[in-house]
C-alpha positions as CSV (number, residue, x, y, z in Angstrom):
1,M,-7.2,-9.9,29.7
2,E,-5.0,-7.7,31.4
3,N,-6.3,-4.2,30.7
4,K,-3.0,-1.7,29.2
5,I,-4.8,1.4,28.7
6,K,-4.1,5.0,30.8
7,N,-6.6,7.5,31.7
8,T,-5.4,11.1,29.8
9,G,-8.0,13.4,31.1
10,T,-11.3,14.0,30.0
11,A,-13.3,15.8,26.8
12,T,-16.4,17.8,27.5
13,V,-19.2,17.4,25.1
14,T,-22.0,20.1,25.1
15,I,-25.1,19.3,23.7
16,G,-27.2,22.4,24.2
17,K,-26.9,23.9,27.3
18,D,-25.5,21.5,29.0
19,S,-21.9,19.6,29.2
20,Y,-21.0,16.3,30.2
21,D,-17.4,15.2,30.9
22,L,-15.9,11.6,29.4
23,P,-12.9,9.9,29.9
24,I,-10.0,10.2,27.0
25,Y,-8.2,6.4,27.3
26,Q,-4.5,6.2,25.8
27,G,-3.4,2.9,24.5
28,S,0.1,1.4,24.0
29,M,0.2,3.0,20.5
30,G,-2.3,4.7,18.1
31,A,-4.5,7.5,18.8
32,P,-6.8,8.1,22.5
33,G,-10.1,7.1,22.5
34,I,-12.8,8.8,23.6
35,D,-15.0,7.0,26.1
36,V,-18.8,7.5,25.2
37,R,-20.5,4.2,26.9
38,S,-22.1,6.9,29.6
39,L,-23.1,9.7,27.3
40,Y,-26.6,8.2,26.6
41,K,-27.1,7.2,30.3
42,Q,-25.9,11.2,30.8
43,S,-27.6,13.2,28.0
44,G,-30.0,10.8,26.1
45,H,-27.6,11.0,22.8
46,F,-26.0,8.6,20.9
47,T,-22.9,8.8,18.8
48,F,-23.9,8.3,15.1
49,D,-21.3,6.5,13.4
50,P,-22.3,4.5,10.5
51,G,-19.5,2.3,9.8
52,Y,-18.4,2.7,12.9
53,T,-15.0,4.0,11.0
54,S,-14.9,6.8,14.3
55,T,-15.7,3.8,16.5
56,C,-13.2,2.1,19.0
57,S,-15.2,-1.2,19.4
58,T,-12.9,-2.6,21.6
59,E,-9.4,-2.8,23.6
60,S,-7.1,-5.5,21.6
61,Q,-3.2,-6.4,22.0
62,I,-3.2,-8.3,18.6
63,T,-2.4,-6.1,15.6
64,F,-1.7,-2.0,15.4
65,I,-2.2,-0.5,12.4
66,N,-0.7,3.0,11.6
67,G,-2.1,3.9,8.0
68,G,0.0,7.5,8.2
69,E,3.5,5.3,8.3
70,G,2.7,2.4,6.5
71,Q,2.6,-0.1,9.7
72,L,1.4,-3.1,11.0
73,L,2.6,-4.7,14.0
74,Y,0.9,-8.4,15.4
75,R,1.6,-8.4,18.8
76,G,4.5,-6.0,18.1
77,Y,6.3,-7.4,15.5
78,P,6.3,-5.6,12.3
79,I,4.9,-7.7,9.5
80,E,7.9,-7.5,7.4
81,Q,10.1,-9.2,9.9
82,L,7.6,-12.1,10.5
83,A,7.4,-12.9,6.8
84,E,10.9,-13.2,6.1
85,K,11.9,-14.9,9.2
86,S,8.6,-16.6,10.8
87,T,6.4,-19.5,9.3
88,F,2.8,-19.3,9.3
89,L,2.7,-21.6,12.0
90,E,4.6,-20.0,14.1
91,V,2.7,-16.4,13.6
92,A,-0.6,-18.5,14.6
93,Y,0.8,-19.3,18.0
94,L,2.2,-15.7,18.7
95,L,-1.3,-13.9,17.6
96,I,-2.8,-16.7,19.8
97,N,-0.8,-16.8,23.0
98,G,1.1,-13.3,22.4
99,E,4.5,-14.5,22.5
100,L,6.7,-16.1,20.1
101,P,7.0,-20.1,21.1
102,K,10.2,-21.6,22.2
103,R,11.5,-24.6,20.9
104,E,9.2,-26.8,23.0
105,E,6.2,-24.9,22.8
106,F,6.4,-24.5,19.1
107,Q,6.5,-28.7,18.2
108,N,3.7,-29.4,20.9
109,F,1.3,-27.0,19.3
110,S,2.4,-27.7,15.4
111,E,2.0,-31.5,16.4
112,S,-1.5,-30.9,17.5
113,I,-2.2,-28.9,14.3
114,T,-0.9,-31.9,12.2
115,K,-3.1,-34.6,14.2
116,H,-6.5,-32.0,13.6
117,T,-6.1,-31.8,10.2
118,M,-8.3,-34.4,8.7
119,L,-12.3,-34.3,8.5
120,H,-15.3,-36.4,9.6
121,D,-16.1,-38.7,7.0
122,S,-19.6,-37.2,7.6
123,V,-18.2,-33.7,6.8
124,E,-16.6,-35.0,3.4
125,N,-19.8,-36.3,2.6
126,F,-21.3,-32.7,2.8
127,F,-19.5,-31.7,-0.4
128,H,-21.6,-34.1,-2.5
129,G,-24.8,-32.3,-1.7
130,F,-23.3,-29.0,-3.2
131,R,-23.8,-28.8,-7.5
132,R,-20.6,-28.5,-8.9
133,D,-20.7,-24.6,-10.0
134,A,-20.9,-23.9,-6.4
135,H,-18.9,-21.2,-5.7
136,P,-16.1,-22.5,-3.2
137,M,-16.5,-19.8,-0.4
138,A,-20.3,-21.2,-0.1
139,M,-18.8,-24.5,0.4
140,V,-15.9,-23.1,3.0
141,C,-18.5,-21.4,5.0
142,G,-21.4,-23.9,5.0
143,T,-19.0,-26.8,6.0
144,V,-17.1,-24.1,8.9
145,G,-20.8,-23.7,9.9
146,A,-21.1,-27.3,9.9
147,L,-18.2,-28.6,12.5
148,S,-20.3,-26.8,15.5
149,G,-22.7,-30.2,15.0
150,F,-19.7,-32.3,15.1
151,Y,-17.5,-30.8,18.0
152,H,-20.5,-28.7,20.2
153,D,-19.1,-30.3,23.1
154,D,-15.8,-27.7,22.6
155,A,-16.0,-25.1,25.6
156,H,-16.1,-21.6,24.8
157,T,-16.5,-19.7,27.5
158,T,-13.9,-20.5,29.5
159,K,-9.9,-20.7,28.6
160,D,-9.4,-24.5,29.1
161,E,-8.1,-27.4,27.3
162,A,-11.1,-27.7,25.6
163,R,-11.2,-24.2,24.0
164,D,-7.5,-25.0,22.9
165,I,-8.5,-27.9,21.1
166,A,-11.5,-25.4,19.0
167,I,-8.6,-23.2,17.9
168,H,-6.6,-25.7,17.1
169,R,-9.0,-27.6,15.0
170,L,-10.1,-24.5,12.8
171,I,-6.5,-23.9,12.0
172,A,-6.1,-27.4,11.2
173,K,-9.3,-28.0,9.1
174,M,-9.7,-25.1,7.1
175,P,-6.5,-26.3,4.7
176,T,-8.3,-29.2,4.5
177,I,-11.4,-27.5,3.9
178,A,-10.6,-25.5,1.3
179,A,-8.6,-27.5,-0.4
180,R,-11.7,-30.1,-0.4
181,A,-13.9,-27.2,-2.2
182,Y,-11.7,-26.4,-4.6
183,K,-11.3,-30.4,-5.9
184,Y,-15.1,-30.4,-5.7
185,S,-15.1,-27.6,-8.0
186,V,-12.9,-29.0,-11.0
187,G,-14.1,-32.4,-10.6
188,Q,-11.5,-33.9,-9.2
189,P,-10.8,-36.7,-6.2
190,H,-10.2,-35.3,-2.9
191,V,-6.2,-35.6,-1.7
192,Y,-6.0,-36.3,2.1
193,P,-3.7,-34.0,4.5
194,T,-0.1,-35.7,4.9
195,N,1.5,-35.1,8.5
196,S,5.2,-35.4,6.7
197,M,4.7,-32.1,5.3
198,S,4.5,-28.5,6.5
199,Y,1.3,-26.5,6.8
200,A,1.8,-24.9,3.1
201,E,3.2,-27.6,1.5
202,N,0.0,-30.0,2.8
203,F,-2.2,-27.3,1.3
204,L,-0.4,-27.3,-1.8
205,N,-0.4,-30.9,-2.2
206,M,-4.0,-31.4,-1.2
207,C,-4.9,-28.7,-3.5
208,F,-2.6,-30.2,-6.6
209,S,-1.8,-33.1,-6.3
210,V,-3.4,-36.3,-8.0
211,P,-3.6,-40.6,-7.7
212,A,-2.2,-41.0,-10.9
213,E,1.3,-39.2,-10.3
214,K,3.5,-37.8,-8.1
215,Y,3.4,-34.2,-7.6
216,T,6.6,-32.1,-6.1
217,V,6.5,-28.6,-6.0
218,S,10.0,-26.1,-4.8
219,P,10.7,-24.7,-1.7
220,T,10.3,-21.3,-3.6
221,I,6.3,-21.8,-4.3
222,I,6.2,-23.1,-0.7
223,R,7.5,-19.9,1.1
224,A,5.5,-17.8,-1.1
225,M,2.4,-19.8,0.1
226,D,3.9,-19.5,3.4
227,K,4.4,-15.9,3.5
228,I,0.7,-15.1,1.9
229,F,-0.6,-16.6,4.7
230,I,1.5,-14.8,6.9
231,L,0.5,-11.2,5.3
232,H,-3.5,-12.0,5.4
233,A,-3.6,-13.1,9.5
234,D,-5.3,-10.4,11.1
235,H,-5.6,-6.8,10.6
236,E,-7.1,-5.3,13.2
237,Q,-11.1,-4.6,13.7
238,N,-12.0,-5.0,10.0
239,A,-15.7,-6.1,8.7
240,S,-15.0,-10.0,9.2
241,T,-13.1,-9.9,12.5
242,S,-16.0,-7.6,14.0
243,T,-18.5,-9.8,12.7
244,V,-16.7,-12.9,14.4
245,R,-16.6,-10.5,17.7
246,L,-19.8,-9.7,17.2
247,A,-20.9,-13.2,16.8
248,G,-19.0,-14.3,19.4
249,S,-20.3,-11.6,21.7
250,S,-23.5,-13.9,22.2
251,G,-21.5,-16.8,23.2
252,A,-22.2,-18.2,20.0
253,N,-20.5,-21.6,19.0
254,P,-16.7,-21.1,17.9
255,Y,-17.0,-22.8,14.3
256,A,-20.3,-20.5,13.8
257,C,-18.3,-17.1,14.6
258,I,-15.8,-18.2,12.1
259,A,-18.7,-19.1,9.3
260,A,-20.1,-15.5,10.4
261,G,-16.2,-14.3,9.2
262,V,-16.2,-16.2,6.2
263,A,-19.5,-14.7,4.9
264,C,-18.6,-11.5,5.7
265,L,-14.8,-12.0,4.1
266,W,-16.9,-13.1,0.5
267,G,-18.4,-9.2,0.3
268,P,-16.0,-8.2,-2.8
269,S,-15.4,-4.8,-1.3
270,H,-13.7,-7.2,1.8
271,G,-12.1,-10.4,0.5
272,G,-12.8,-10.1,-3.2
273,A,-10.3,-7.6,-3.8
274,N,-7.7,-9.1,-5.4
275,E,-9.8,-10.5,-7.3
276,A,-11.4,-7.5,-8.6
277,C,-7.9,-6.6,-9.9
278,L,-7.5,-9.6,-11.4
279,N,-10.8,-8.9,-14.0
280,M,-9.1,-5.3,-14.3
281,L,-5.8,-6.6,-15.5
282,R,-8.0,-9.1,-18.0
283,E,-10.3,-6.1,-18.6
284,I,-7.3,-4.4,-20.5
285,G,-5.8,-6.9,-22.4
286,T,-2.7,-5.8,-23.4
287,V,0.1,-4.0,-22.8
288,D,-0.6,-1.7,-25.5
289,R,-4.2,-0.8,-23.9
290,I,-2.5,0.5,-20.6
291,P,-2.4,4.4,-21.1
292,E,-5.6,3.8,-22.2
293,F,-7.0,2.6,-19.2
294,I,-4.9,5.0,-16.8
295,A,-6.3,8.2,-18.6
296,R,-9.9,6.8,-17.5
297,A,-8.1,6.3,-14.2
298,K,-7.6,9.8,-13.5
299,D,-10.4,11.1,-15.7
300,K,-13.2,11.9,-12.4
301,S,-15.8,11.4,-15.0
302,D,-15.1,8.0,-15.7
303,P,-16.4,5.5,-13.4
304,F,-13.7,3.1,-14.1
305,R,-11.0,2.8,-11.0
306,L,-8.0,1.2,-11.0
307,M,-8.0,-2.0,-8.9
308,G,-5.4,-3.0,-6.8
309,F,-4.0,0.7,-5.8
310,G,-3.9,2.4,-2.7
311,H,-5.8,1.4,0.9
312,R,-9.0,2.8,3.0
313,V,-6.6,2.5,5.9
314,Y,-2.6,2.6,5.1
315,K,-2.3,6.3,3.4
316,N,1.5,5.6,2.5
317,F,2.4,2.3,0.9
318,D,1.1,-0.9,2.4
319,P,3.5,-2.3,4.5
320,R,2.2,-6.0,3.0
321,S,2.3,-5.2,-0.6
322,R,6.7,-4.6,-0.2
323,V,7.3,-8.2,0.9
324,M,4.4,-9.1,-1.3
325,Q,6.1,-7.3,-4.4
326,K,9.2,-9.7,-3.8
327,V,7.2,-12.2,-3.8
328,A,5.1,-11.8,-6.9
329,H,8.7,-11.6,-8.2
330,E,10.0,-14.8,-7.2
331,V,7.3,-16.7,-8.0
332,L,7.2,-15.4,-11.4
333,D,11.0,-16.0,-11.7
334,E,11.0,-18.9,-10.6
335,L,7.6,-20.3,-13.2
336,D,8.9,-18.2,-15.7
337,L,5.4,-18.3,-17.1
338,N,4.7,-17.1,-21.1
339,D,1.5,-15.0,-19.7
340,P,0.2,-11.7,-21.2
341,I,-0.8,-10.5,-18.1
342,L,1.7,-10.8,-15.9
343,D,3.1,-8.4,-18.6
344,I,0.7,-6.1,-17.7
345,A,0.7,-6.4,-13.9
346,K,3.8,-5.6,-14.6
347,E,4.0,-2.5,-16.6
348,L,0.9,-1.4,-14.8
349,E,3.0,-1.6,-11.4
350,K,5.6,0.5,-13.4
351,I,3.5,3.6,-14.6
352,A,2.4,3.7,-10.3
353,L,5.5,4.1,-9.2
354,E,6.7,6.1,-11.6
355,D,3.9,8.4,-12.6
356,E,3.0,11.9,-10.8
357,Y,-0.7,11.3,-10.9
358,F,-0.3,7.8,-8.7
359,V,2.7,8.8,-6.1
360,S,1.0,12.2,-5.5
361,K,-1.9,10.5,-4.4
362,K,-0.5,7.7,-2.7
363,L,-1.9,5.2,-5.2
364,Y,0.6,2.6,-4.5
365,P,0.1,-1.0,-5.7
366,N,-1.8,-2.4,-2.4
367,V,-1.5,-6.7,-1.6
368,D,-4.4,-7.4,-3.4
369,F,-2.5,-6.4,-6.7
370,Y,0.3,-8.7,-6.2
371,S,-1.0,-11.6,-4.3
372,G,-4.1,-11.9,-7.1
373,I,-0.7,-12.3,-9.6
374,V,0.7,-14.7,-7.7
375,L,-2.7,-16.7,-6.9
376,N,-2.9,-16.6,-10.7
377,A,0.5,-17.3,-11.3
378,L,0.2,-20.5,-9.2
379,G,-2.8,-21.5,-10.8
380,F,-5.3,-21.1,-8.6
381,P,-8.9,-19.8,-10.0
382,T,-10.3,-16.5,-9.0
383,S,-13.0,-18.1,-7.2
384,M,-10.6,-19.7,-4.6
385,F,-8.5,-16.3,-3.7
386,T,-11.0,-15.3,-1.6
387,V,-11.1,-19.1,-0.1
388,L,-7.1,-18.6,0.5
389,F,-7.7,-15.3,2.4
390,A,-10.3,-17.1,4.9
391,L,-7.7,-19.4,5.4
392,A,-4.9,-17.3,6.4
393,R,-7.3,-14.9,8.3
394,T,-9.3,-17.9,10.6
395,V,-5.7,-17.3,12.3
396,G,-7.0,-13.8,12.7
397,W,-10.3,-14.8,13.9
398,I,-9.8,-17.3,16.1
399,S,-7.4,-14.8,17.7
400,Q,-9.4,-12.2,18.4
401,W,-12.4,-14.4,19.1
402,N,-10.3,-15.9,22.2
403,E,-8.8,-11.8,23.4
404,M,-12.7,-11.2,23.4
405,L,-13.9,-13.9,25.7
406,E,-11.0,-13.4,27.9
407,D,-12.0,-9.5,28.4
408,P,-14.1,-9.0,31.3
409,T,-15.0,-5.8,30.3
410,Q,-17.1,-7.8,27.0
411,R,-21.2,-7.3,26.8
412,I,-23.0,-8.6,23.8
413,G,-22.7,-6.5,20.7
414,R,-25.9,-4.0,20.7
415,P,-25.4,-1.1,18.0
416,R,-28.0,1.6,18.4
417,Q,-29.4,3.6,15.3
418,L,-31.1,6.8,14.1
419,Y,-34.8,5.2,13.0
420,S,-36.0,7.2,10.4
421,G,-39.2,5.3,9.3
422,A,-43.0,6.1,10.4
423,V,-44.4,7.5,13.1
424,S,-46.5,5.8,15.8
425,R,-49.8,4.6,14.1
426,D,-53.4,2.6,14.4
427,Y,-53.8,-0.3,12.5
428,L,-56.8,-0.2,9.8
429,D,-59.1,-3.0,8.7
430,V,-58.3,-3.9,5.1
431,D,-61.4,-2.2,4.0
432,D,-60.2,0.8,5.5
433,R,-57.3,1.4,4.3
434,A,-57.3,4.8,1.9
């Protein structure tokens, strides 16, 4: 990976009577970073940053977020433009390779993805080992990790054809695994991939078609699914992406690395936010109860919080939510559903965009608010929401993993700690212990 950061000066850190000069680096966009790699060697001190929220763990050229401006770029392209004009597979190519594909490049890439969508028959048998009430994320996490036992010859330390095949296999097989987990959880026969369909259409077909009757889905729904995948494809160095990079830094098998990302995403504070949002809408129950919950959200002494509003990174409007808002209204108009949950969501959205309390604190509806509504309208149970997130984010994870392997400065991850346990002491025989 070509290094594009520039040394723009030094920062002086004073510890006691001693001072240490540390280089300052500036990327192509965003805030500069102070290089503290030599601080411990020079001073014997570590930096302390729980959660790494003020720490740059890597240099990356894939995704850029400006939370203050509400900006999200994939390889420099605004997410709004990609969602409107591109397709998920084209975005996948962009994230992996750095540039949008030419026609022949995209054709070859699409064909490669298509031919790898099938699962090994022994992988199919894995699903019968799960309990019927197993969470779909448990099935996805276990099955993705198990792929390492089937494709253990994929080279993953040098950029060559074998690594490209591993990347293509993961992007291709994730929809098949996700749909297989869904079908198993609802007790329906699994549906094989169909090569004549687009990526999103094929996934919907594997989820919702049955052998007994013909299944058709409108172009509006297919496009909505494709946009959902685009919006969730990558999001800088979040918890699951950092997990994939950390696992990959040891030289672990790529399938194991992605399984680690799936496991991290499963957490309710990460990938489960849209599920939590929908559960909140169900708790509200009816439109007439919205004022009660709005009042509770404004009461600092009340533990209740409105889910799906505001964002840890975006201090302005989440750019993905603007796209998802449009998708939500298109899907709801297309399906013409009579669902009280959707009525609650529409009224809550209206209040949040007009109420001074929400506007002043910039608590705008975020992408999780709208995606939960859309996925519910499409017929997915809440247990599948994070699975769809993992399906889309696999593209970002594998792009970040691939970039990490090409970074000559990359080392195995080894965070430090401030130890606060017992000091050194001697072992006592059991009868001598007080």
